[in-house]
Every structure is written in structure tokens, then in C-alpha cells.
N, C-alpha and C positions, 0 to 999 in steps of 0.2 A: 458467475459467482453463485448463482442459485444452486448449481450442482454441488458446490462445497457444502452448502447448508443441508442439502438432501442426504448426502452420504460423505462421511469423513474418510475418503479413500485417497490418500496423498499419492501413492504410486500411479494411480490412474490419472490424477490431476497433473503430475509431473510429465507423464507421457503426452497428454493432450496439450499442455502448455508448451512443452518442448517443440512440438510440431508447429504451434502458432508462432513461437519465438523464431524459429528458422525462417518462416515467411516474413515476419516483422523485420528481422535482420536484413533479409534480401531487399525489402522495400526501403529501409533506411539506407542501405548501400546504394540503391538506385538514386535516392534523393541526394546523397553526397555527391554523386556524379553530375547531377542536373543543376543543383543550386550553387551559384557562384559564392566563393568563400566570403566575400565582402557584403553579400546580400542575405545572409542567414536570417536575420530578424525581419527582413522584408517579407519572407515567405513562411516564417515560423508558425504563424496562426493556422496555416493549413494542416499541420500535423501535431500541434501541441496537445490537443485533447486526446489524440490516439496515444501519444507518448505518456501522458498522465495516466491513462487507463491501463496501459501495459505495465507501467511502474507499479500501479496499485495491485494488479494481478500477480506480478513477480514477487512483490513484497509480501503479499498474503501467503503465497505458496512457500516462500522462504520462512515466514513465521511458523506456518503449520509444520514444516519439516524440521526446523532448528530452534524454534522459540526465540528467535533473534531478529534484529533489524537488518534488512537488506541495505547495505551501504551504497552510496551514490556511485562510487567507482564501479562496483559490481553491477549495478543496474545499467550503467553506461556500456560496460563490456557485454552484457547480455543482449543489449540492443544493437551492438556492433558500432557504437559511436564513440567519439573521443570524450575524454574528461576535460580536455583543454578547450577553454572558451574561444580560442582563436580559430578552432576548427569546427566541423560539424559535430555538435555535442548535445548532451542532455542538460538543459538549463536547470539550475538549482531550484527555481520556482516550480518547474514541471515535476521534479523529483519530490519536492515537499507536498505538492498537491496530490500526487499519487499516494504518498504515505497517508495523507488525511482521508482520501477515499478508502484506503485499506482499513483505517480505524472504524469507519462507518460499517464496513462489512464485518469486522471483528465484533462489533457491538451486537449485530444480528446473530452472528455465529455463536456468541456466548449464550444467548437465550436458547438457541436450538440445541446446543450441547447439553444444557440442563434437561431439556425435554427428552433427550436420548439417554438420560441418567449418567452423563459424564460430568462429574462435579469438580474435577481438577482442572480441566482446560479453561473454564471461565476464570479461575483464579490466576492462571498464567496470563490470560488475556488482560485481566484487570491490572496486573503488575506492569505488563509491557506497555499498555496504552497510557497508564498514569505516568510512566517514565517518559514516554514520547511527548505527552502533553506538557510535562515540566520543561522539556527541551524547547518546545514551541513557545512557551511563556517567556523565554529569554530573548526571543526575537522581537525586534521593533517592527511590527507589521503595519503597513499602511492600510488605508481603507480601500482594499481591492478584493479580487476573488480569493486570494490566499487568506486574507483576513476573515472573509466570510466562511471559508472552509474551516479555519481555526475555531471560529465561533461554534460551528457544528460539532467540532471535536469535544467541546465542553459538554454538549448534550450526550454525545456518545459515552464519555467518561461517566456521566451521571447514570445512564442506562446500565452500564456494566457494573457500577457500584451498587445499583439496586439489585442486580442479579446476585452479586456476592453477599449483600446484606440478607437477602432472602435465604440463600444457602446457609448463612451463619445462623439465622433464626431457626432454621429447620435442623441444625446440627449436621449439615452435610458438607461442610467446607474442609473437613479433614483435620480440624484442630480440636 
């Protein structure tokens, strides 16, 4: 993800991510063959952080390309796994944690876009992340890793709001 902050070259990112996703799909396909259906959660801890990280990267690239949320079903399809919880699938928690990781990267990206004299992207990021945060607020999160990542989202929103506020003070927010 540091490459994204260094240069905003979505086509290059899509090419590189496409190659990574092909390998990831192959690995998930191998896992589907190895892991017995009724023992998915017994072994899930072995790959969940990789799945979360991949969702984060896919969601970030999707946002940079379309300024929209990567839906869970699309993320599952990109990973080559089912959306059906009775099969080898992408758990909702892994998807949500991936989105939260993406928001932390978007907060850093917003700051770097201002440094590159791009004043519109941080506004789009602010709107997107605030909307995502309002959706997370509706969830009843327990005191676990997902809850801790949600708490981090609040700081990410604050960081992005400070960027937008600074742009507004300088008259650079386009309004």
C-alpha cells in the first residue's frame, strides 16, 4: 500500500493486484480442496489475516477506481470463494476488518493527496469514510478485534476531517 501513497497510478496497481489475486485465488482453491467442509472454522485462523489483508487491498483499489464500496459478494468472487457460509467462504467479520484496514490507508492517502496538490480526492475520501463509519455505528460490536478496529476508524475519520478542515480554511476545497 505504500506504493499507492507514492504514486496514484491505478492502472499499474490494477495490473499488480490482478497478478496477486490470481495467485490468491489459486491458494484459496487449494485450501478448499484440503479443508473438510465441516471443519472450516477449525482452520480458519491460519488464513483469516491474509483474507482480511486481501479484502483491504481489493477494497482500496476498488475505491480508487470507482469511488465506491467493494461489496462482500464481489470480494468473495475475487478471492474465488463462496458467499454461502455452508461452504468455504469469506466470513463477514474478515470482510469488515478488511474494510476497516482500508479506511486507515485512506486516511494516510488523503494527507498524501493534499501534498501532491490534489484537493478533490480527500473530499471524496472524507465522504466515503464518514458514510462507512455511520454504517459501522449501526452494528452491535462486542469487545473483540473488530470492535478495536472500529475504534481506530473513529481516529481515521478525525484525521480525514482535519485534512478537509485545513483545505476549507485555505479555500482549497472547491466550494
